[in-house]
C-alpha positions, 0 to 999 in steps of 0.5 A: 501514500505517505511512504511514496518516494520515487527515488527509493527502491525499498519495497514499501516506497515502490508499493506506495508509488504503484498504488499512487498511480493505480487509478482504481486503488481505494486511496481513501479506504481505511478497512484492511480487509477491503484494501487486501482484497483489492490488492489480491485481485488487482495489484500485479505490481505488488510482489508479496502481500507481506509488503502490504501487511507491513506498510498497513502496520506502519500506517496504523502505528502512525494514525494511533500517534 
């Protein structure tokens, strides 16, 4: 959610914006597999799982600092 930016057209910001508005998105979940499964089954707004993979990697890097 920290990557949200309504003014941006970058894929990571668009994903974050859409996930924020997705009432069912598991916002508190930290398990990669559970989030990935949710997105594969429910997120028509995500054009590629690669975007999620990249955003999740950024999240884990921030989380480690």
